[in-house]
Structures are given as C-alpha cells and as structure tokens.
C-alpha positions as CSV (number, residue, x, y, z in Angstrom):
1,M,65.5,93.7,106.7
2,P,66.8,97.6,108.0
3,F,69.3,97.5,111.1
4,T,67.1,98.9,114.3
5,Q,67.1,100.5,118.0
6,E,67.7,96.3,118.3
7,T,70.6,96.0,116.3
8,F,72.8,98.5,118.7
9,R,71.3,97.3,121.6
10,Y,72.5,94.0,121.1
11,L,75.7,95.3,120.3
12,E,76.2,97.5,123.4
13,Q,75.2,94.5,125.6
14,A,77.3,92.2,123.7
15,R,80.1,94.6,124.9
16,K,79.2,94.6,128.9
17,N,78.6,90.7,128.4
18,Q,81.7,90.4,126.5
19,M,83.2,87.5,128.5
20,K,79.6,85.6,129.5
21,E,79.6,83.2,126.5
22,A,76.2,82.1,128.6
23,W,74.8,85.5,128.0
24,F,75.2,84.8,124.3
25,D,73.2,81.7,124.6
26,K,70.6,83.1,125.9
27,N,70.8,86.1,123.3
28,E,71.4,84.1,120.2
29,E,68.2,84.8,118.4
30,L,68.6,88.8,119.1
31,Y,72.0,88.3,117.4
32,L,70.6,86.3,114.7
33,Q,67.4,89.0,113.7
34,S,69.0,92.2,114.8
35,V,72.2,91.8,113.8
36,R,73.0,89.1,111.2
37,R,70.0,88.8,109.0
38,P,70.0,92.2,108.2
39,M,74.1,92.2,107.3
40,S,73.3,89.4,105.5
41,D,70.5,91.3,103.6
42,L,73.1,93.9,103.2
43,V,75.8,91.8,101.5
44,V,73.6,90.0,99.7
45,K,72.3,93.1,97.6
46,I,76.2,94.5,97.4
47,W,76.5,90.6,95.7
48,E,73.5,91.6,93.6
49,R,74.5,95.3,92.1
50,F,78.6,94.6,91.7
51,D,79.2,91.4,91.6
52,D,80.5,91.8,87.4
53,E,82.1,95.1,88.2
54,L,84.2,93.0,91.1
55,P,85.8,89.3,89.3
56,R,87.5,87.5,91.6
57,I,86.1,88.7,95.2
58,K,83.8,86.9,96.7
59,V,81.1,88.6,98.2
60,D,78.6,86.7,100.6
61,P,77.4,86.5,103.6
62,K,80.1,83.7,105.0
63,K,82.6,86.7,105.1
64,I,80.4,88.4,107.8
65,T,82.4,87.7,111.6
66,R,81.3,85.8,114.0
67,P,80.0,86.6,117.2
68,K,81.9,84.8,119.0
69,K,85.9,84.3,119.3
70,A,87.4,80.9,119.8
71,K,88.5,80.3,123.2
72,K,92.2,80.1,124.1
73,K,93.6,78.3,126.9
74,D,96.7,80.8,126.7
75,R,94.6,83.8,126.8
76,P,92.1,83.2,129.9
77,G,91.2,86.6,129.8
78,E,90.7,87.3,126.4
79,P,86.6,88.6,125.5
80,I,84.4,85.7,123.7
81,I,81.6,87.9,122.6
82,K,82.5,90.7,119.9
83,S,80.8,94.0,120.2
84,Q,81.0,94.7,116.4
85,T,80.3,93.1,113.3
86,S,81.5,93.5,110.5
87,F,82.5,92.3,106.7
88,F,85.7,92.6,104.0
89,F,85.9,91.3,101.0
90,T,89.0,90.8,99.0
91,E,90.3,89.3,96.6
92,S,92.4,86.0,97.9
93,A,95.9,86.7,99.4
94,T,98.4,84.9,97.5
95,S,101.1,86.1,100.0
96,R,100.4,85.4,103.8
97,F,102.7,89.2,103.9
98,E,100.4,91.0,102.0
99,W,96.7,92.0,102.1
100,N,95.0,93.0,98.8
101,P,92.9,95.9,98.6
102,G,89.7,95.1,100.1
103,I,85.7,96.5,100.6
104,Y,85.2,97.3,104.4
105,F,82.0,97.3,106.4
106,Q,81.6,97.8,110.3
107,L,78.9,98.3,112.8
108,S,80.1,98.8,116.6
109,H,78.8,99.2,120.0
110,E,80.7,102.8,119.8
111,K,78.1,105.0,118.7
112,D,81.2,106.7,116.0
113,E,82.5,103.4,114.3
114,N,79.7,102.7,112.4
115,L,81.6,103.0,108.7
116,L,82.4,101.8,105.5
117,G,86.1,101.6,104.4
118,I,87.5,101.2,100.6
119,G,91.0,100.4,99.5
120,L,94.8,99.3,100.8
121,Y,95.1,99.7,104.4
122,M,98.0,97.7,105.1
123,V,100.3,98.5,102.4
124,S,103.2,96.2,101.8
125,S,106.3,97.2,100.6
126,R,105.5,96.1,96.8
127,Q,102.3,97.2,97.1
128,M,103.2,101.3,97.9
129,K,106.6,101.3,95.3
130,K,103.3,100.2,92.9
131,M,101.3,103.1,94.3
132,R,103.5,105.9,94.7
133,R,104.7,105.3,90.7
134,A,101.2,104.8,89.6
135,I,100.4,107.9,91.0
136,A,103.6,110.1,89.6
137,D,103.2,108.6,86.2
138,N,99.7,108.9,86.2
139,F,98.9,112.4,88.5
140,E,96.3,113.9,86.6
141,E,94.0,110.6,86.4
142,F,94.5,109.6,90.2
143,D,93.9,113.6,91.0
144,A,90.5,113.7,89.0
145,L,89.1,110.7,90.7
146,M,90.1,112.3,94.1
147,S,88.6,115.5,93.3
148,S,85.0,114.4,92.3
149,K,82.8,116.5,93.7
150,T,80.5,113.6,94.5
151,L,83.8,111.7,95.9
152,K,84.9,114.4,98.5
153,K,81.3,115.2,99.7
154,T,81.3,111.2,100.5
155,F,84.4,110.3,101.7
156,G,86.6,113.3,101.3
157,E,90.5,112.8,101.6
158,L,92.6,109.8,101.9
159,S,92.2,108.5,105.3
160,G,95.0,107.2,107.5
161,E,99.2,108.0,108.2
162,V,101.1,110.2,106.3
163,Y,105.1,109.9,106.2
164,T,107.5,112.7,108.5
165,R,110.2,112.1,106.3
166,F,109.4,112.4,101.9
167,P,110.2,109.6,100.0
168,K,114.1,110.6,98.9
169,E,113.1,108.8,95.5
170,Y,110.2,111.4,94.6
171,D,110.2,115.2,94.1
172,E,108.2,116.9,97.4
173,H,107.4,119.8,95.3
174,E,105.3,118.1,92.7
175,P,101.6,118.0,92.4
176,Y,101.7,114.2,93.1
177,S,103.7,115.4,96.7
178,K,99.9,115.1,98.4
179,Y,98.9,111.4,97.7
180,I,102.9,109.7,97.7
181,K,103.1,111.2,101.6
182,H,100.6,108.7,102.5
183,K,101.5,105.5,104.5
184,Q,97.9,103.7,103.6
185,F,95.3,104.4,100.6
186,F,92.1,104.2,101.8
187,L,88.8,106.3,101.9
188,A,86.4,106.0,105.0
189,R,82.8,107.3,105.2
190,H,81.3,107.3,108.7
191,Y,77.5,106.6,109.5
192,T,75.5,108.0,112.9
193,R,73.3,105.1,114.1
194,S,70.4,107.6,113.4
195,E,71.6,107.0,109.1
196,V,72.4,103.0,110.5
197,M,68.4,103.0,111.6
198,K,66.9,104.6,108.2
199,K,64.8,102.2,106.4
200,N,67.1,103.3,103.1
201,F,70.4,102.2,104.4
202,Q,70.9,99.5,102.8
203,S,70.5,102.0,99.1
204,V,72.5,104.7,100.4
205,V,75.7,102.2,101.0
206,L,75.1,100.9,97.1
207,K,75.2,104.5,96.7
208,D,78.1,105.1,98.0
209,L,80.1,102.3,96.9
210,E,79.1,103.4,93.7
211,T,80.8,106.4,93.9
212,V,83.7,105.4,95.5
213,L,84.2,102.2,93.2
214,P,86.2,104.3,90.2
215,F,88.7,105.0,93.1
216,F,89.1,101.0,94.7
217,L,89.5,99.5,90.5
218,W,91.9,101.9,90.5
219,V,94.2,101.4,93.3
220,R,93.2,97.3,92.5
221,E,94.2,98.1,88.6
222,K,97.9,99.9,89.9
223,V,98.7,97.3,92.9
224,G,97.9,94.2,91.4
225,I,98.0,90.5,93.1
226,Y,101.6,89.0,94.5
227,T,103.3,86.7,92.6
228,R,106.6,85.0,92.7
C-alpha cells in the first residue's frame, strides 16, 4: 500500500493537535490506514529483501514508533500526539551508553524531513577509536566505497558534524583525513513529498538500501558491539 496525500494530511493535523488526545481518538482510523499500514508494508518488504544480509537485526513492524507519547505527570505541557512516524533497525545494544549502527526511516509534517539514514549517528568513544583506526588502516577500501558513483549520486557525502580540531594521533595531511575529521559516520537521503507518494516509492527505498548496504555492513563490521 502506497503513502498518499492522506498520510501527510494526518501528520500535518497531528502537529496542529498535538496536545489533544481526543483528536487522535477521532482520527485513529486515518492514522492506521494512511500512516501505519503503508509503513508496515514498507517494513515487510525490507525484511523480505534484506533479512539474510542483516543478521542479528530485527526488521519488524513493531519497530515503528507509536502515534502517541505516554503522559508524564512531571511534564504536563509536553505534546502527546506525534507529527512524524519512523522506524529504526539496529542490533540490540550491549551497553546503555552506546548505540549500534542502524537503519532509520522517517516521514514528517515538515516537508523537508522525509529521510532515510544509514550508519552510525551517536558515536561512543570506543566506536570513534575503532572507526578512525579502520579508516586509516583500510583507507583505499573505505574510499572506494564512498567514491561509488551510485552511492554519491543517491546519498552524497558523509553527513553530520566534523571536528574543528583534527585528532592529534593522526596526520591531517594524509588522504584519510577527510573522513577522520567526522564526528558521525552516516549517510542520509531526503525525499520530497511527491517522491514519497509515488506508487513505486517502496521500490525506490529498497533500491536505495541496496546501494548503501556495503557502507552499512563495513561500518558495522569495523565497529562491532560493546563487550566487557
């Protein structure tokens, strides 16, 4: 089932009624049919295509975010209704201080916030050391991945912030310096609403994931998971 104008109508109205739980009760069916159902369909297609290539990562519609936030007595003015929907697939964490590389997809009431993000967004000190060492020791391999014409056309360069001070244990004049300076190691692709509403959009996402998968698997292999 494709995403439609109703998908974004719901998200826009959710933004305007984010404090009104009664509004959601009246529009729950709209959410289920125009948001939850096509998101679930997309997740199932991702699972069917990539399950064998993503060991230890659970691709499941249950990972789709809930439409409402739990009420908190100590935060009475906090929004209740979410105006975006997303899912995040990653290997189960082995430390509460560390996020593993993952696959993130989001649709939002904001027109420019429909995106697919892949890689390592929240980077721990352990992961940073691993990534820098892996890039320096395997620069040609990593650079070949990042220089792929299809990858660059679809996702561009590494996203996120960079350090103003270059890490002292590495040489800023070496070719690997263009990657070492990054604070995060992820790629992102944004989609317009018209792209999201096309009938072939799910196929586009699958193709984009296929394009970026070698990068994701490389990062995942080099970083590993936290072990005591």
